[in-house]
Each structure stands twice: as structure tokens, then as C-alpha cells.
N, C-alpha and C positions, 0 to 999 in steps of 0.2 A: 334534500341531498345530504348525505352523511358527511360529517366533518372528517377531514384527514387527521390522522394522529400527529401529535407534535413531534418535531424532529428530535432525535436523541441527542444528548449532550455530546460534544466532541472533546476528546482529550488531546491537547496539543503538546508540542515539545516542552513548552514552558511549564505546563502543569505536570507533565511526566517527570521533568527534571526536579521540580519541587518535591514530588512524592519520593523520588529516588534519593534526593538529598536528605530528607527527613528519615527515611528508612535506614540509610547507611552512614549517617553522621558525616555528610559531605557538604560543602558549600553549594549553593544553587548554581553558581558559575561553573564549578568543577563538574557537577552532575550534567549540566547542559553541554559542556565540552565533551564529556564521555558519550552522550547520546548523539551529538553531531558526528563524532568520530565513527560510531557504529553505523549510523546512517550513510556516511560517505563511503565506508568500506563495503556495505551492502550494495550500493549503487555501482561502485567500481567492479565488484564481483559479477553483477548482472551484466554490465557492459562488456565484460570479458567473455560472456557466453556461459557462465557457470551458474549453478543453482545455489540458493542460500536456504539452509534448513535450520529453523529455530525450534529446537526440541520442545514439544508441548504446545507450540503455537502453530507452526505450519511451514510451508515451503514456498519461496518466491522463485520464479523462473521466467525466462524470456521465451516467448513462443512466436513463431512466424505466422503472419496472417496472409491469406490468399487475396489476390486481386479480385474485386467484385464490382458489380454494377450497383449504383445507388441512385438516389433521387434528391435533387435540390428541393428542400421543403418550401422554399419561397416561390420558386418558379415552376416546379414540377418537372423540370428538365432532367433527363437521365444523364448521369455522370459516371465516369470510370473512377473507382476508388483504388488507388495503387496498393500493391502488397506492402507490408510493413512488419513491424515487430511490436509486441505488447508485453507488459509484465503481468503475470497472473499469480494469484495466491491461492494455494490449496491448504485449507485448514487441517491441522493434525487431528487424528482420530479422537484423542482425548478432549480436544476443544469441541469437536462436533458432538460428542456424547454429552457434554455439559450444556450445550445449547438445546 
């Protein structure tokens, strides 16, 4: 059986804040506060039903999901999955081209 590849490293808010602080001569606390503010504003914008476009990175938007039939994997019982909303991310063309 083939080995599964190792999980890629994850860049969290703390690491991103440290990188931002070093690159722009900020304290790590200030950089983290800026990132928290950006994150909060993105969430507020999405909750209001608007899209968020980060040039060169991609677009976040909320899409409606349809009601559908599913299956409980534990019991095999069919269940109704209600309609809902989900956040989707579409990568920008430049990012897609680099991948």
C-alpha cells in the first residue's frame, strides 16, 4: 500500500502576523490586531451577503445550498439535509496560473 503524502504546513494567524511584523517594521501585537480586523471585516461583509475580492488572491462569496437527501454513515439511514449557505473561494487567475 502506498504511503499518503505528508500534510503540508499550515500558516496560522500568529505566523502570518510575525511575517507581516518583520516585513513592515510593526510589533507582532499590532500586526495580529490588523489581521484580526481584516478577518472580522471580511466575515461581516460575507454575512451581509456581499462578495470580498482580494486582488491577486481570489474572491470569497456566500452561496446557497439546495436541500438534499443524505445518509447517516453510522446507521445507513436516509436523512434530509436542509438547505443552507456556504462560503466559497474562487482563486484569482494569476494564482491559478502560478499553481
